[in-house]
N, C-alpha and C positions, 0 to 999 in steps of 0.2 A: 410530476415535476421534472423538467429537463435537466440533465447533467450539466454542470458548469464547465467553462473553460478556465485556463490559467494563463495569465500574462506575467512573465518574469522579467524584471528590468534591473540591470546593474547589480546583480546579486553577488555578494561575497559571502563565502561559507567558511566556517572554522570554529575554533574554540578561543581564539585570541586575535585581535586586530593586528597584532605583531607577527602572527604566524597563520595567515589564512591558508585554506586548502588550495584555493585557486588564485592565480596571479592576475588573470584577466577576468573582468566582470562578465557574468553569464547573463545572456538575454535569450529568451525563447518564448514561443506561444505553444500551448497545448490545447488542442481543440476539444470542445465539449464531447463527453462520452468516449474518449479515446482510451484504449488499453495500451499503456506505455511500458516498455521494458527498459530498465536502467542497468547497463552492464559495464564491466570494467574489472581490472585486477583488484585483489585485496588491497585496502588502503587508499583506493582512488577517490573516496569521498561519497560513495553511494548512500550510506546510512546518514551521513551528515547532510547531504542534499535533501533526503526525504524529511528529516527533522526540521530543516530550515524552512521547508514549505509550510510548516505549521507555525512559523515564527518562534521556534524553540531556540535553545541557547546556541545552536550552531549557526543561526542567522546573525550575520555581522552587519550587513548594510544592503540597501537596495529596496526594491518594491516587489511584492507578490500580490497580485490582484486576482480575486476569485470571482468568476461570473460577472455580475453587474455591480459588485461591491466597489465603492469609491475609496475605501480605506485599505491599506496594505495589512496583511495578516498580523504583523508584529504589534499592531495597535489594537487587535481584537482582545476581548475578554476571554478568559479560559473557558467560560461557559459557551460562548459563541464558537470557539474553536472546536470544542467537543461535540457541538451540534452539527458542524459542517464537515469534520474530518473523522474518519476511523483509521486507526493505525495499528499494525501488527509489527512489533519489534522482533529482532532475531531470537531473543530469549524472553519468555513470558513467565511472570510470577503468578502463583496460584495457591489457594487454600486446598491442601491435600484432601481434606474431608468433605469438601463441597461437591454436591452432585452436579452432573453435567447440565441438567435442566436449569438449576439455579444460576449456574455460571452464564449460560446463554441469556437468561433474563436480564443480566446486567447490560446487554446491548441496548436496552431501552432506557437506561438510567439517564443519559444526557438530555433526553426529551422529557422524561417524567419527573426528574429530580429525586432526591433521597426519600421524600415522603409520598411520592406518587405511586399509584397502584396501576398495574397492568390491566388494560381493558380486555374484553373478550376478543376484540379485533387483534390486539397485540398477541394474545395467546394463540389465536388461530394462525397468525403470521409465523410464530415460533414453530408450531407443529408442522406447518406446510414447509418451512425452510428445512427443518430437521429431516423430513422425508426426502426433499429434493437433494439435500447435501449428504444423505445417507448417515444421519446421526441418531435416528430414532432409537436404535438399539442401545445407545449409550446414555439416554436421558436420565435413567435412574441409577446410573453407576457413579461412584465417587471418582474424582479426577485421579486420585492416587492408584486406582484399580485399572486404569487404562494404560496401554502401552504408550511409549513416547510418540509413535506415529499417530495413534488414536487421539492423544491429547493435542497434538499439533493441528489435527483436523478440527477439534473443538475450538481451539484458540482462533483459528482462521474463520470458523463458522460464526463466532461471536462478532468479529470485525465486519463480516459481510452482512450479518443480520442487522447491524446497527443502522438506523434510518438516516444515514448521512450520504451525501452525494460525492464526497471525495474520499477515496480509499487508497491508503499508502501501505504497501506490504514489503517487508524486509526479509528476504529469503523465506517466503511462505511455505515452500514445499520441502523444507528440511525434514528429515526423518520419515517422509512419506514413500510408500512403495510406488513403482512405476505406473501401475494402474490408477492409483489415486492421484498421482501427479497429473496424468493426462486428464482425468475427470475435473480436477481443480482448474486447470487452464481453460478447458472448454466452458466451465461454469463462469469463469471471469470474462471470457469472450462474450458470453451471452448477456452480460451486464451492460453491453453497449447501449448508449443513449439513456440508461438509467443512472449510471455512476461513471465518474471519471476515475480510472484505476491506474496507479503507478506501482510497478513491481521491480524491486532491486533483486537481481538474480544472477546466478552463474550458468543457468540452463539456457545456453544459446539456441539450441534446437527448438525449444518451446517458444522462445521469443520470436524466432523467424517464422514459426508456423502460425502464431496466434495474435501477435501484437500489431497495432496500427502504426506505432511510432517506436523508434529506438533512440535512446540517449546513451552515448558512450563516454565514460569518464576514464581518463588515464593520464598519468604523469602530472596530476594536480590540475588538469584542464578538462574542459568539455570538448572532446575531439569531434563529436558529431551529434546532430539531432535531425532526424528526418524519418521518412517512411522506411519500411522494411526493404522494399525493392531498391531504394536509393542506397541503403546500408549494404546490401548485397552487391550492387553494381560497383560501388566505390571500394570494395574489398577492405573495409575498415577492420573486419574480423582478423584478416591476415596480418594486419599491422599490430593490433592489440594482443591477439592470442596466436602467435606464430606456431605454437606447438600443437594446435588443434588440427593441423594439416599433416 
């Protein structure tokens, strides 16, 4: 199944209509299968933007159309949203005594339902993914016995394993060592055409190396949305992050 695109029209984001994050309505198109880096200073609205894409409470008004869907996401049922989106927040809550394998199996819950049972195909997908994402050695370990970096890889793994085509990641490489950070970005890049992936991050170098598109939020506005080469040519980074030079 081909990854969907996103059409955003007249989007206003925030927690109150009286105090929106953006003063000018946001409009942009994200192409199917793109890896998109969302960058900007703390408090610029990166997390609120990601959540608004799922029609969450930070969505104030506008339209977000996914693929060939005719209805904007804010009118979708929670079940439909969970089947189309997988989301990694900055902080993930977990059962300390749960084993990694049981936690990863939750990735199939939106499709199977509470009473559904994993098929042999699902189990094979989990095992294959665990090998590819280097989680096999953690499968029988409890989450509380993992380091913070190892747990973050498991949290990220569950989101990527979920059979949804829209992946939203909020600071996914927190707590990860540089080697794992690089492997994670390469893995995300290899999802091209399978999933449309949006990543809120402060890792500017990885965004420039791996992303197809860059969205820059700053000063309560969307300053830029375009290709990485356009972002570099227009020196947006110098404007938003002057101390990186």
